[in-house]
Every structure is written in C-alpha cells, then in structure tokens.
N, CA, C, O and the ligand as a Tripos MOL2 file, in Angstrom:
@<TRIPOS>MOLECULE
protein
  273   271    69     0     0
PROTEIN
NO_CHARGES

@<TRIPOS>ATOM
      1 N           0.8670   -1.1750    0.0060 N.3       1 MET1
      2 CA          0.0420   -0.0600   -0.0030 C.3       1 MET1
      3 C           0.8840    1.3020    0.0720 C.2       1 MET1
      4 O           1.8440    1.4210    0.8330 O.2       1 MET1
      5 N           0.4610    2.2720   -0.7440 N.am      2 THR2
      6 CA          1.3100    3.5100   -0.7870 C.3       2 THR2
      7 C           0.4670    4.7360   -0.3240 C.2       2 THR2
      8 O          -0.7630    4.7470   -0.2890 O.2       2 THR2
      9 N           1.2110    5.6730   -0.0060 N.am      3 CYS3
     10 CA          0.6530    7.0600    0.4960 C.3       3 CYS3
     11 C          -0.2010    7.6320   -0.5960 C.2       3 CYS3
     12 O           0.2240    7.6650   -1.7510 O.2       3 CYS3
     13 N          -1.3640    8.0760   -0.2820 N.am      4 LEU4
     14 CA         -2.4170    8.7060   -1.0730 C.3       4 LEU4
     15 C          -1.7880    9.9300   -1.8100 C.2       4 LEU4
     16 O          -2.1000   10.2310   -2.9620 O.2       4 LEU4
     17 N          -0.8870   10.6040   -1.0630 N.am      5 CYS5
     18 CA         -0.4850   11.8410   -1.3370 C.3       5 CYS5
     19 C           0.8450   11.9000   -2.2310 C.2       5 CYS5
     20 O           0.9310   12.5390   -3.2800 O.2       5 CYS5
     21 N           1.8120   11.1800   -1.6870 N.am      6 CYS6
     22 CA          3.2230   11.1990   -2.3060 C.3       6 CYS6
     23 C           3.6100    9.8520   -3.0100 C.2       6 CYS6
     24 O           4.5840    9.7750   -3.7580 O.2       6 CYS6
     25 N           2.7540    8.7530   -2.7120 N.am      7 GLY7
     26 CA          3.1020    7.4300   -3.2960 C.3       7 GLY7
     27 C           4.1740    6.6680   -2.6280 C.2       7 GLY7
     28 O           4.6590    5.6650   -3.1510 O.2       7 GLY7
     29 N           4.5640    7.1350   -1.4500 N.am      8 LYS8
     30 CA          5.6900    6.4470   -0.6730 C.3       8 LYS8
     31 C           4.9810    5.0750   -0.2140 C.2       8 LYS8
     32 O           3.7610    4.9390   -0.1220 O.2       8 LYS8
     33 N           5.8590    4.1640    0.0350 N.am      9 GLU9
     34 CA          5.3730    2.7720    0.5250 C.3       9 GLU9
     35 C           5.0210    3.0480    1.9830 C.2       9 GLU9
     36 O           5.8040    3.7180    2.6570 O.2       9 GLU9
     37 N           3.8230    2.5450    2.5440 N.am     10 LEU10
     38 CA          3.3990    2.7780    3.8330 C.3      10 LEU10
     39 C           3.9230    1.6120    4.7930 C.2      10 LEU10
     40 O           4.0700    0.4890    4.3100 O.2      10 LEU10
     41 N           4.1820    1.8250    6.0080 N.am     11 ASP11
     42 CA          4.3380    0.9560    7.0540 C.3      11 ASP11
     43 C           3.2420    0.9090    8.0180 C.2      11 ASP11
     44 O           2.3090    1.7110    7.9700 O.2      11 ASP11
     45 N           3.3450   -0.0720    8.9440 N.am     12 ALA12
     46 CA          2.1280   -0.1660    9.9510 C.3      12 ALA12
     47 C           2.0310    1.1230   10.7380 C.2      12 ALA12
     48 O           0.9030    1.4920   11.0640 O.2      12 ALA12
     49 N           3.0370    1.8210   11.0680 N.am     13 LEU13
     50 CA          3.0320    2.9880   11.8280 C.3      13 LEU13
     51 C           2.1210    4.1430   11.0110 C.2      13 LEU13
     52 O           1.2350    4.8190   11.5340 O.2      13 LEU13
     53 N           2.4980    4.2030    9.7650 N.am     14 ASP14
     54 CA          1.7020    5.1910    8.9170 C.3      14 ASP14
     55 C           0.2130    4.9050    9.0050 C.2      14 ASP14
     56 O          -0.6140    5.7930    9.2110 O.2      14 ASP14
     57 N          -0.0950    3.5960    8.8340 N.am     15 ILE15
     58 CA         -1.5200    3.2770    8.7680 C.3      15 ILE15
     59 C          -2.1860    3.4560   10.0950 C.2      15 ILE15
     60 O          -3.3020    3.9690   10.1720 O.2      15 ILE15
     61 N          -1.5030    3.0300   11.1700 N.am     16 GLY16
     62 CA         -1.9620    3.1660   12.5330 C.3      16 GLY16
     63 C          -2.1920    4.6600   12.8360 C.2      16 GLY16
     64 O          -3.2240    5.0300   13.3950 O.2      16 GLY16
     65 N          -1.2470    5.4890   12.4720 N.am     17 ALA17
     66 CA         -1.4610    7.0540   12.8070 C.3      17 ALA17
     67 C          -2.6690    7.5440   12.0170 C.2      17 ALA17
     68 O          -3.4880    8.2830   12.5630 O.2      17 ALA17
     69 N          -2.8030    7.1660   10.7780 N.am     18 HIS18
     70 CA         -3.7940    7.6560   10.0460 C.3      18 HIS18
     71 C          -5.1960    7.2480   10.6200 C.2      18 HIS18
     72 O          -6.1070    8.0680   10.7370 O.2      18 HIS18
     73 N          -5.3000    6.0180   10.9460 N.am     19 ARG19
     74 CA         -6.5430    5.5820   11.5620 C.3      19 ARG19
     75 C          -6.7380    6.1760   12.9560 C.2      19 ARG19
     76 O          -7.8920    6.3770   13.3340 O.2      19 ARG19
     77 N          -5.7590    6.4580   13.7140 N.am     20 LYS20
     78 CA         -5.9000    7.1340   15.0470 C.3      20 LYS20
     79 C          -6.3540    8.5030   14.8770 C.2      20 LYS20
     80 O          -7.3090    8.9600   15.5060 O.2      20 LYS20
     81 N          -5.6100    9.2210   13.9490 N.am     21 LEU21
     82 CA         -5.7410   10.6480   13.9490 C.3      21 LEU21
     83 C          -6.8460   11.1190   12.8960 C.2      21 LEU21
     84 O          -7.4650   12.1610   13.1090 O.2      21 LEU21
     85 N          -7.0640   10.4280   11.8760 N.am     22 ILE22
     86 CA         -7.9120   10.9280   10.8710 C.3      22 ILE22
     87 C          -9.2640   10.1200   10.7210 C.2      22 ILE22
     88 O         -10.3470   10.7040   10.7440 O.2      22 ILE22
     89 N          -9.1660    8.8870   10.5810 N.am     23 ASN23
     90 CA        -10.4520    8.1360   10.3550 C.3      23 ASN23
     91 C         -10.1060    6.7240   10.5520 C.2      23 ASN23
     92 O          -9.2920    6.1370    9.8390 O.2      23 ASN23
     93 N         -10.7500    6.1770   11.5490 N.am     24 ARG24
     94 CA        -10.5450    4.6740   11.9640 C.3      24 ARG24
     95 C         -10.9040    3.7460   10.9040 C.2      24 ARG24
     96 O         -10.3960    2.6300   10.7980 O.2      24 ARG24
     97 N         -11.8100    4.2330   10.0990 N.am     25 GLN25
     98 CA        -12.3950    3.1940    9.0100 C.3      25 GLN25
     99 C         -11.6350    3.5000    7.7170 C.2      25 GLN25
    100 O         -12.0710    2.9690    6.6960 O.2      25 GLN25
    101 N         -10.5930    4.2600    7.6280 N.am     26 ALA26
    102 CA         -9.9410    4.6260    6.3410 C.3      26 ALA26
    103 C          -9.5730    3.3330    5.6220 C.2      26 ALA26
    104 O          -9.2880    2.3020    6.2300 O.2      26 ALA26
    105 N          -9.5940    3.4400    4.3460 N.am     27 LYS27
    106 CA         -9.1460    2.3430    3.4530 C.3      27 LYS27
    107 C          -7.8680    2.8890    2.7310 C.2      27 LYS27
    108 O          -7.0210    2.0890    2.3330 O.2      27 LYS27
    109 N          -7.7340    4.0660    2.5760 N.am     28 GLU28
    110 CA         -6.4960    4.6850    1.9540 C.3      28 GLU28
    111 C          -5.7260    5.5240    2.9760 C.2      28 GLU28
    112 O          -6.3670    6.0930    3.8600 O.2      28 GLU28
    113 N          -4.5510    5.6250    2.9220 N.am     29 PHE29
    114 CA         -3.7990    6.1980    3.9900 C.3      29 PHE29
    115 C          -2.7510    7.2400    3.4980 C.2      29 PHE29
    116 O          -2.3760    7.2760    2.3260 O.2      29 PHE29
    117 N          -2.2780    8.1310    4.5210 N.am     30 LEU30
    118 CA         -1.1120    8.9750    4.1590 C.3      30 LEU30
    119 C           0.0490    8.5130    4.8810 C.2      30 LEU30
    120 O          -0.1130    7.9390    5.9580 O.2      30 LEU30
    121 N           1.2170    8.7030    4.3990 N.am     31 CYS31
    122 CA          2.4770    8.4370    5.1450 C.3      31 CYS31
    123 C           2.5440    9.4630    6.2360 C.2      31 CYS31
    124 O           1.8130   10.4520    6.1820 O.2      31 CYS31
    125 N           3.4630    9.2590    7.3130 N.am     32 ARG32
    126 CA          3.6220   10.1800    8.3230 C.3      32 ARG32
    127 C           4.0610   11.6150    7.9670 C.2      32 ARG32
    128 O           3.7010   12.5610    8.6680 O.2      32 ARG32
    129 N           4.8050   11.7710    6.9260 N.am     33 ASP33
    130 CA          5.2180   13.0350    6.4910 C.3      33 ASP33
    131 C           4.0020   13.8450    5.9390 C.2      33 ASP33
    132 O           3.8300   15.0310    6.2220 O.2      33 ASP33
    133 N           3.2480   13.1880    5.2050 N.am     34 CYS34
    134 CA          2.0190   13.7850    4.5970 C.3      34 CYS34
    135 C           0.9280   14.0180    5.7010 C.2      34 CYS34
    136 O           0.1770   14.9940    5.6830 O.2      34 CYS34
    137 N           0.9050   13.1480    6.5560 N.am     35 LEU35
    138 CA         -0.0130   13.2380    7.7430 C.3      35 LEU35
    139 C           0.2300   14.3090    8.5720 C.2      35 LEU35
    140 O          -0.6800   15.0130    9.0100 O.2      35 LEU35
    141 N           1.5330   14.5010    8.8470 N.am     36 ALA36
    142 CA          1.9240   15.6110    9.7210 C.3      36 ALA36
    143 C           1.5370   16.9690    8.9920 C.2      36 ALA36
    144 O           0.9730   17.8690    9.6140 O.2      36 ALA36
    145 N           1.8320   17.0690    7.7780 N.am     37 LYS37
    146 CA          1.5620   18.1980    6.9560 C.3      37 LYS37
    147 C           0.0170   18.6160    7.0340 C.2      37 LYS37
    148 O          -0.3880   19.7550    7.2630 O.2      37 LYS37
    149 N          -0.7810   17.4640    6.7970 N.am     38 ASP38
    150 CA         -2.1560   17.6030    6.8820 C.3      38 ASP38
    151 C          -2.7410   18.1610    8.1670 C.2      38 ASP38
    152 O          -3.6910   18.9430    8.2100 O.2      38 ASP38
    153 N          -2.0930   17.6910    9.1840 N.am     39 LEU39
    154 CA         -2.5690   18.1130   10.5980 C.3      39 LEU39
    155 C          -1.9710   19.3720   10.9710 C.2      39 LEU39
    156 O          -2.3860   19.9270   11.9890 O.2      39 LEU39
    157 N          -0.9870   19.9360   10.2350 N.am     40 GLY40
    158 CA         -0.2300   21.1240   10.5750 C.3      40 GLY40
    159 C           0.6750   20.8640   11.7960 C.2      40 GLY40
    160 O           0.9230   21.7680   12.5940 O.2      40 GLY40
    161 N           1.1460   19.6630   11.9250 N.am     41 TRP41
    162 CA          2.0750   19.2310   13.0310 C.3      41 TRP41
    163 C           3.4760   19.0940   12.4200 C.2      41 TRP41
    164 O           3.6450   18.7370   11.2540 O.2      41 TRP41
    165 N           4.4880   19.3990   13.2780 N.am     42 GLU42
    166 CA          5.8270   19.0100   12.9880 C.3      42 GLU42
    167 C           5.9450   17.5050   12.8490 C.2      42 GLU42
    168 O           5.3150   16.7880   13.6260 O.2      42 GLU42
    169 N           6.6660   17.0180   11.9650 N.am     43 ARG43
    170 CA          6.8550   15.4740   11.8820 C.3      43 ARG43
    171 C           7.2730   14.9260   13.1760 C.2      43 ARG43
    172 O           6.7790   13.8930   13.6270 O.2      43 ARG43
    173 N           8.2720   15.6760   13.8430 N.am     44 LYS44
    174 CA          8.8140   15.1410   15.1100 C.3      44 LYS44
    175 C           7.6830   14.9650   16.2270 C.2      44 LYS44
    176 O           7.6970   14.0390   17.0380 O.2      44 LYS44
    177 N           6.7290   15.9320   16.1760 N.am     45 PHE45
    178 CA          5.5590   15.8770   17.1460 C.3      45 PHE45
    179 C           4.7400   14.7040   16.9000 C.2      45 PHE45
    180 O           4.3080   14.0190   17.8270 O.2      45 PHE45
    181 N           4.4960   14.4310   15.5730 N.am     46 LEU46
    182 CA          3.6820   13.3220   15.2360 C.3      46 LEU46
    183 C           4.3470   12.0170   15.6380 C.2      46 LEU46
    184 O           3.6410   11.1030   16.0640 O.2      46 LEU46
    185 N           5.6400   11.8770   15.5300 N.am     47 ASP47
    186 CA          6.3440   10.6400   15.9670 C.3      47 ASP47
    187 C           6.2680   10.4860   17.4470 C.2      47 ASP47
    188 O           6.0960    9.3730   17.9440 O.2      47 ASP47
    189 N           6.4020   11.6650   18.2350 N.am     48 GLU48
    190 CA          6.1260   11.6050   19.7020 C.3      48 GLU48
    191 C           4.7900   11.1200   19.9880 C.2      48 GLU48
    192 O           4.6640   10.2330   20.8320 O.2      48 GLU48
    193 N           3.7380   11.6100   19.3660 N.am     49 MET49
    194 CA          2.3630   11.2290   19.6050 C.3      49 MET49
    195 C           2.1380    9.7710   19.3760 C.2      49 MET49
    196 O           1.4450    9.0800   20.1220 O.2      49 MET49
    197 N           2.7690    9.3220   18.2830 N.am     50 ILE50
    198 CA          2.6900    7.8040   17.9370 C.3      50 ILE50
    199 C           3.3700    6.9490   19.0760 C.2      50 ILE50
    200 O           2.8590    5.9410   19.5650 O.2      50 ILE50
    201 N           4.5780    7.4780   19.4280 N.am     51 ASP51
    202 CA          5.1200    6.7160   20.5570 C.3      51 ASP51
    203 C           4.3290    6.6390   21.8970 C.2      51 ASP51
    204 O           4.3000    5.6690   22.6550 O.2      51 ASP51
    205 N           3.7470    7.7300   22.0410 N.am     52 ARG52
    206 CA          2.9170    7.8660   23.3200 C.3      52 ARG52
    207 C           1.6670    6.8040   23.1640 C.2      52 ARG52
    208 O           1.3380    6.0450   24.0750 O.2      52 ARG52
    209 N           1.0900    6.8530   22.0240 N.am     53 TYR53
    210 CA         -0.0970    5.9660   21.8040 C.3      53 TYR53
    211 C           0.4320    4.5550   21.9810 C.2      53 TYR53
    212 O          -0.2030    3.7640   22.6780 O.2      53 TYR53
    213 N           1.5070    4.2160   21.4160 N.am     54 ARG54
    214 CA          2.0500    2.8610   21.5420 C.3      54 ARG54
    215 C           2.3450    2.4630   23.0060 C.2      54 ARG54
    216 O           2.1080    1.3400   23.4490 O.2      54 ARG54
    217 N           2.8450    3.4070   23.6710 N.am     55 ARG55
    218 CA          3.2070    3.1270   25.0490 C.3      55 ARG55
    219 C           1.8380    2.8680   25.9020 C.2      55 ARG55
    220 O           1.7970    2.0560   26.8250 O.2      55 ARG55
    221 N           0.7780    3.6150   25.5050 N.am     56 TRP56
    222 CA         -0.4820    3.4130   26.1790 C.3      56 TRP56
    223 C          -1.1130    2.1510   25.6640 C.2      56 TRP56
    224 O          -2.2180    1.8140   26.0880 O.2      56 TRP56
    225 N          -0.4520    1.4150   24.7490 N.am     57 GLY57
    226 CA         -1.0670    0.0590   24.3250 C.3      57 GLY57
    227 C          -2.1540    0.1900   23.2730 C.2      57 GLY57
    228 O          -2.9410   -0.7420   23.1030 O.2      57 GLY57
    229 N          -2.2360    1.3660   22.5200 N.am     58 CYS58
    230 CA         -3.1340    1.6300   21.3500 C.3      58 CYS58
    231 C          -3.0870    0.4110   20.5090 C.2      58 CYS58
    232 O          -1.9920    0.0090   20.1160 O.2      58 CYS58
    233 N          -4.2070   -0.2290   20.1920 N.am     59 THR59
    234 CA         -4.2310   -1.3850   19.4730 C.3      59 THR59
    235 C          -4.1050   -1.0920   17.9690 C.2      59 THR59
    236 O          -3.9250   -2.0150   17.1740 O.2      59 THR59
    237 N          -4.1980    0.1740   17.5830 N.am     60 LEU60
    238 CA         -3.9520    0.4630   16.1340 C.3      60 LEU60
    239 C          -2.5680    0.5210   15.7140 C.2      60 LEU60
    240 O          -2.2790    0.7210   14.5340 O.2      60 LEU60
    241 N          -1.7420    0.3640   16.5730 N.am     61 PHE61
    242 CA         -0.3210    0.2920   16.3510 C.3      61 PHE61
    243 C           0.3800   -1.0150   16.5810 C.2      61 PHE61
    244 O          -0.0590   -1.6870   17.5140 O.2      61 PHE61
    245 N           1.2790   -1.4440   15.9740 N.am     62 PRO62
    246 CA          1.9710   -2.6980   16.1610 C.3      62 PRO62
    247 C           2.5900   -2.5670   17.6110 C.2      62 PRO62
    248 O           3.1810   -1.5370   17.9370 O.2      62 PRO62
    249 N           2.4490   -3.5730   18.4200 N.am     63 GLN63
    250 CA          2.9580   -3.7080   19.7650 C.3      63 GLN63
    251 C           4.4260   -4.0140   19.7240 C.2      63 GLN63
    252 O           4.9610   -4.4030   18.6860 O.2      63 GLN63
    253 N           5.0970   -3.8360   20.8730 N.am     64 GLY64
    254 CA          6.5680   -4.1960   20.9900 C.3      64 GLY64
    255 C           7.3540   -2.9780   21.1450 C.2      64 GLY64
    256 O           6.8450   -2.0170   21.7220 O.2      64 GLY64
    257 N           8.6060   -2.9170   20.6640 N.am     65 LYS65
    258 CA          9.5290   -1.8900   20.9310 C.3      65 LYS65
    259 C           8.8230   -0.5470   20.3600 C.2      65 LYS65
    260 O           8.0990   -0.5030   19.3660 O.2      65 LYS65
    261 N           9.1780    0.5170   21.1800 N.am     66 ALA66
    262 CA          8.4240    1.8320   20.9270 C.3      66 ALA66
    263 C           9.1720    2.5920   19.7960 C.2      66 ALA66
    264 O           8.6140    3.5810   19.3200 O.2      66 ALA66
    265 N          10.2780    2.2480   19.3690 N.am     67 LYS67
    266 CA         10.9230    3.0090   18.2320 C.3      67 LYS67
    267 C          11.1840    2.0540   17.0280 C.2      67 LYS67
    268 O          11.5410    0.8880   17.1960 O.2      67 LYS67
    269 N          10.9920    2.5910   15.8560 N.am     68 GLU68
    270 CA         11.2130    1.6480   14.6700 C.3      68 GLU68
    271 C          12.6540    1.9320   14.2190 C.2      68 GLU68
    272 O          13.1350    1.3180   13.2660 O.2      68 GLU68
    273 ZN          2.9900   10.7850    1.6600 Zn       69 ZN69
@<TRIPOS>BOND
     1     1     2 1
     2     2     3 1
     3     3     4 2
     4     3     5 am
     5     5     6 1
     6     6     7 1
     7     7     8 2
     8     7     9 am
     9     9    10 1
    10    10    11 1
    11    11    12 2
    12    11    13 am
    13    13    14 1
    14    14    15 1
    15    15    16 2
    16    15    17 am
    17    17    18 1
    18    18    19 1
    19    19    20 2
    20    19    21 am
    21    21    22 1
    22    22    23 1
    23    23    24 2
    24    23    25 am
    25    25    26 1
    26    26    27 1
    27    27    28 2
    28    27    29 am
    29    29    30 1
    30    30    31 1
    31    31    32 2
    32    31    33 am
    33    33    34 1
    34    34    35 1
    35    35    36 2
    36    35    37 am
    37    37    38 1
    38    38    39 1
    39    39    40 2
    40    39    41 am
    41    41    42 1
    42    42    43 1
    43    43    44 2
    44    43    45 am
    45    45    46 1
    46    46    47 1
    47    47    48 2
    48    47    49 am
    49    49    50 1
    50    50    51 1
    51    51    52 2
    52    51    53 am
    53    53    54 1
    54    54    55 1
    55    55    56 2
    56    55    57 am
    57    57    58 1
    58    58    59 1
    59    59    60 2
    60    59    61 am
    61    61    62 1
    62    62    63 1
    63    63    64 2
    64    63    65 am
    65    65    66 1
    66    66    67 1
    67    67    68 2
    68    67    69 am
    69    69    70 1
    70    70    71 1
    71    71    72 2
    72    71    73 am
    73    73    74 1
    74    74    75 1
    75    75    76 2
    76    75    77 am
    77    77    78 1
    78    78    79 1
    79    79    80 2
    80    79    81 am
    81    81    82 1
    82    82    83 1
    83    83    84 2
    84    83    85 am
    85    85    86 1
    86    86    87 1
    87    87    88 2
    88    87    89 am
    89    89    90 1
    90    90    91 1
    91    91    92 2
    92    91    93 am
    93    93    94 1
    94    94    95 1
    95    95    96 2
    96    95    97 am
    97    97    98 1
    98    98    99 1
    99    99   100 2
   100    99   101 am
   101   101   102 1
   102   102   103 1
   103   103   104 2
   104   103   105 am
   105   105   106 1
   106   106   107 1
   107   107   108 2
   108   107   109 am
   109   109   110 1
   110   110   111 1
   111   111   112 2
   112   111   113 am
   113   113   114 1
   114   114   115 1
   115   115   116 2
   116   115   117 am
   117   117   118 1
   118   118   119 1
   119   119   120 2
   120   119   121 am
   121   121   122 1
   122   122   123 1
   123   123   124 2
   124   123   125 am
   125   125   126 1
   126   126   127 1
   127   127   128 2
   128   127   129 am
   129   129   130 1
   130   130   131 1
   131   131   132 2
   132   131   133 am
   133   133   134 1
   134   134   135 1
   135   135   136 2
   136   135   137 am
   137   137   138 1
   138   138   139 1
   139   139   140 2
   140   139   141 am
   141   141   142 1
   142   142   143 1
   143   143   144 2
   144   143   145 am
   145   145   146 1
   146   146   147 1
   147   147   148 2
   148   147   149 am
   149   149   150 1
   150   150   151 1
   151   151   152 2
   152   151   153 am
   153   153   154 1
   154   154   155 1
   155   155   156 2
   156   155   157 am
   157   157   158 1
   158   158   159 1
   159   159   160 2
   160   159   161 am
   161   161   162 1
   162   162   163 1
   163   163   164 2
   164   163   165 am
   165   165   166 1
   166   166   167 1
   167   167   168 2
   168   167   169 am
   169   169   170 1
   170   170   171 1
   171   171   172 2
   172   171   173 am
   173   173   174 1
   174   174   175 1
   175   175   176 2
   176   175   177 am
   177   177   178 1
   178   178   179 1
   179   179   180 2
   180   179   181 am
   181   181   182 1
   182   182   183 1
   183   183   184 2
   184   183   185 am
   185   185   186 1
   186   186   187 1
   187   187   188 2
   188   187   189 am
   189   189   190 1
   190   190   191 1
   191   191   192 2
   192   191   193 am
   193   193   194 1
   194   194   195 1
   195   195   196 2
   196   195   197 am
   197   197   198 1
   198   198   199 1
   199   199   200 2
   200   199   201 am
   201   201   202 1
   202   202   203 1
   203   203   204 2
   204   203   205 am
   205   205   206 1
   206   206   207 1
   207   207   208 2
   208   207   209 am
   209   209   210 1
   210   210   211 1
   211   211   212 2
   212   211   213 am
   213   213   214 1
   214   214   215 1
   215   215   216 2
   216   215   217 am
   217   217   218 1
   218   218   219 1
   219   219   220 2
   220   219   221 am
   221   221   222 1
   222   222   223 1
   223   223   224 2
   224   223   225 am
   225   225   226 1
   226   226   227 1
   227   227   228 2
   228   227   229 am
   229   229   230 1
   230   230   231 1
   231   231   232 2
   232   231   233 am
   233   233   234 1
   234   234   235 1
   235   235   236 2
   236   235   237 am
   237   237   238 1
   238   238   239 1
   239   239   240 2
   240   239   241 am
   241   241   242 1
   242   242   243 1
   243   243   244 2
   244   243   245 am
   245   245   246 1
   246   246   247 1
   247   247   248 2
   248   247   249 am
   249   249   250 1
   250   250   251 1
   251   251   252 2
   252   251   253 am
   253   253   254 1
   254   254   255 1
   255   255   256 2
   256   255   257 am
   257   257   258 1
   258   258   259 1
   259   259   260 2
   260   259   261 am
   261   261   262 1
   262   262   263 1
   263   263   264 2
   264   263   265 am
   265   265   266 1
   266   266   267 1
   267   267   268 2
   268   267   269 am
   269   269   270 1
   270   270   271 1
   271   271   272 2
@<TRIPOS>SUBSTRUCTURE
     1 MET1         2 RESIDUE 1 A MET
     2 THR2         6 RESIDUE 1 A THR
     3 CYS3        10 RESIDUE 1 A CYS
     4 LEU4        14 RESIDUE 1 A LEU
     5 CYS5        18 RESIDUE 1 A CYS
     6 CYS6        22 RESIDUE 1 A CYS
     7 GLY7        26 RESIDUE 1 A GLY
     8 LYS8        30 RESIDUE 1 A LYS
     9 GLU9        34 RESIDUE 1 A GLU
    10 LEU10       38 RESIDUE 1 A LEU
    11 ASP11       42 RESIDUE 1 A ASP
    12 ALA12       46 RESIDUE 1 A ALA
    13 LEU13       50 RESIDUE 1 A LEU
    14 ASP14       54 RESIDUE 1 A ASP
    15 ILE15       58 RESIDUE 1 A ILE
    16 GLY16       62 RESIDUE 1 A GLY
    17 ALA17       66 RESIDUE 1 A ALA
    18 HIS18       70 RESIDUE 1 A HIS
    19 ARG19       74 RESIDUE 1 A ARG
    20 LYS20       78 RESIDUE 1 A LYS
    21 LEU21       82 RESIDUE 1 A LEU
    22 ILE22       86 RESIDUE 1 A ILE
    23 ASN23       90 RESIDUE 1 A ASN
    24 ARG24       94 RESIDUE 1 A ARG
    25 GLN25       98 RESIDUE 1 A GLN
    26 ALA26      102 RESIDUE 1 A ALA
    27 LYS27      106 RESIDUE 1 A LYS
    28 GLU28      110 RESIDUE 1 A GLU
    29 PHE29      114 RESIDUE 1 A PHE
    30 LEU30      118 RESIDUE 1 A LEU
    31 CYS31      122 RESIDUE 1 A CYS
    32 ARG32      126 RESIDUE 1 A ARG
    33 ASP33      130 RESIDUE 1 A ASP
    34 CYS34      134 RESIDUE 1 A CYS
    35 LEU35      138 RESIDUE 1 A LEU
    36 ALA36      142 RESIDUE 1 A ALA
    37 LYS37      146 RESIDUE 1 A LYS
    38 ASP38      150 RESIDUE 1 A ASP
    39 LEU39      154 RESIDUE 1 A LEU
    40 GLY40      158 RESIDUE 1 A GLY
    41 TRP41      162 RESIDUE 1 A TRP
    42 GLU42      166 RESIDUE 1 A GLU
    43 ARG43      170 RESIDUE 1 A ARG
    44 LYS44      174 RESIDUE 1 A LYS
    45 PHE45      178 RESIDUE 1 A PHE
    46 LEU46      182 RESIDUE 1 A LEU
    47 ASP47      186 RESIDUE 1 A ASP
    48 GLU48      190 RESIDUE 1 A GLU
    49 MET49      194 RESIDUE 1 A MET
    50 ILE50      198 RESIDUE 1 A ILE
    51 ASP51      202 RESIDUE 1 A ASP
    52 ARG52      206 RESIDUE 1 A ARG
    53 TYR53      210 RESIDUE 1 A TYR
    54 ARG54      214 RESIDUE 1 A ARG
    55 ARG55      218 RESIDUE 1 A ARG
    56 TRP56      222 RESIDUE 1 A TRP
    57 GLY57      226 RESIDUE 1 A GLY
    58 CYS58      230 RESIDUE 1 A CYS
    59 THR59      234 RESIDUE 1 A THR
    60 LEU60      238 RESIDUE 1 A LEU
    61 PHE61      242 RESIDUE 1 A PHE
    62 PRO62      246 RESIDUE 1 A PRO
    63 GLN63      250 RESIDUE 1 A GLN
    64 GLY64      254 RESIDUE 1 A GLY
    65 LYS65      258 RESIDUE 1 A LYS
    66 ALA66      262 RESIDUE 1 A ALA
    67 LYS67      266 RESIDUE 1 A LYS
    68 GLU68      270 RESIDUE 1 A GLU
    69 ZN69       273 GROUP 0 **** ****
C-alpha cells in the first residue's frame, strides 16, 4: 500500500497513525510526512504522539518496541 499523497510505501505506523488521527475506517492512507503536513504538525511531534499511543497500548499500532 502506498501514500495517497506522495506515493511512498506505507508501514504499519503510517496506517495506525492515519486511523488514530484521521479516520478509523480509512481504506486509503497518508504516510507520516504527509499526515503531519495535513494536521499542521511537526513531523517530530507526530512521531512523539505515535510513541505515546504505543506506550499506552493503542491497538491501532504494532506492539513491541516503541521505536522503529
Ligand atoms: Zn506521503
């Protein structure tokens, strides 16, 4: 699967972040770079939020180590 906006290959974190922050039912996704832009966030802030959600055990993200 690739980013709707830039065509970059997506990973599980991109998809989880899109579901969490945009639309849980989404079938098409943005990569983290485009998602951050869309939200008006710094990419770094988005990564921190993802880290936080994962530490809280959010099921939209892959479990395990908190950094990819
Ligand atoms: Zn993108």
